[in-house]
C-alpha positions in Angstrom: 11.0 -19.5 3.4 7.9 -20.3 5.3 9.5 -19.7 8.5 10.7 -16.2 7.6 7.0 -15.4 6.4 5.6 -16.6 9.8 8.1 -14.5 11.7 7.3 -11.5 9.7 3.5 -12.0 10.3 4.0 -12.6 14.0 5.9 -9.2 14.3 3.2 -7.4 12.3 0.5 -8.9 14.3 2.3 -7.9 17.6 2.5 -4.3 16.3 -1.1 -4.3 15.3 -2.5 -5.6 18.6 -2.7 -2.2 20.4 -4.7 -0.8 17.3 -6.9 -3.9 17.5 -7.7 -3.2 21.2 -8.5 0.4 20.5 -10.8 -0.6 17.6 -12.6 -3.2 19.8 -13.1 -0.8 22.6 -14.4 1.9 20.3 -17.0 -0.6 19.0 -18.1 -1.3 22.6 -18.2 2.4 23.5 -20.1 3.2 20.4 -22.7 0.5 21.3 -22.9 2.1 24.7 -22.4 -1.0 26.6 -20.0 -1.5 29.6 -17.5 -4.2 29.6 -19.7 -6.1 32.2 -22.7 -5.8 29.9 -20.8 -6.9 26.9 -19.4 -9.9 28.8 -22.9 -10.9 29.9 -24.5 -10.4 26.5 -21.9 -12.6 24.6 -21.4 -15.1 27.4 -17.8 -14.5 28.2 -15.7 -13.5 31.2 -15.0 -9.8 31.8 -11.3 -10.7 31.8 -11.7 -11.9 28.1 -13.4 -8.7 27.0 -10.6 -6.7 28.7 -7.9 -8.9 27.0 -9.7 -8.0 23.7 -9.7 -4.3 24.5 -5.9 -4.3 25.4 -5.0 -6.2 22.3 -3.7 -9.1 24.4 -6.0 -11.8 22.8 -7.7 -12.2 19.5 -11.5 -12.5 19.4 -12.2 -16.2 18.6 -14.1 -16.5 15.3 -16.9 -18.4 16.9 -17.8 -15.3 18.8 -17.8 -13.0 15.8 -21.6 -13.3 15.4 -22.3 -12.4 19.0 -20.0 -9.4 19.2 -21.2 -8.1 15.8 -24.9 -8.4 17.0 -24.1 -6.3 20.1 -22.0 -3.8 18.2 -24.6 -3.4 15.5 -22.3 -4.4 12.7 -22.5 -7.0 10.1 -20.7 -10.3 10.9 -18.7 -9.8 7.6 -17.4 -6.4 8.6 -16.5 -7.5 12.0 -14.8 -10.6 10.6 -12.8 -8.5 8.1 -11.6 -6.1 10.7 -10.5 -8.9 12.9 -8.6 -10.6 9.9 -6.9 -7.2 9.3 -5.4 -7.1 12.9 -4.9 -10.8 13.3 -3.6 -12.0 9.9 -2.6 -8.9 8.0 -1.0 -11.0 5.1 -4.4 -12.9 4.5 -6.2 -9.6 4.7 -4.0 -8.1 2.0 -4.3 -11.2 -0.1 -8.1 -10.9 0.0 -8.7 -7.0 0.2 -5.6 -5.4 -0.9 -3.3 -3.2 1.2 -4.0 -2.4 4.9 -5.6 1.0 5.6 -2.9 3.8 5.5 -3.1 4.4 9.3 -2.3 0.7 10.0 0.4 0.3 7.2 2.8 2.3 9.2 2.2 0.3 12.4 2.5 -3.0 10.6 
C-alpha cells in the first residue's frame, strides 16, 4: 500500500512541476531581479535558478529563507507553497485541499 501511495505522489509531483516553475519565476519577476542577480544574492549557480524556474528541480529547504528574503515573502509562505508543489499529500494533510487551479493539474 505504501508503494502505491508513493507512485501516486510521484505522478502528482511530476504534473505539478511546470506550475512550480511558473510560480517561482513569477516571484523572481515580481521582485524585479534577474536570474543572475538572484543566483548571486542566494549564492547558487545560475543553472540551479533556471532548474527551479523550469520545474526541473525542487528548491532545497535550506535555501527557503534566502529566496524568501529576496522575494519579499515570509519564509512560512514560501515553504508552504514549496510543499504544495513538492509534496501535495503532505500539504493536503496540513492545510486541506490544493488550490482549485492546481487540483486539476495534480
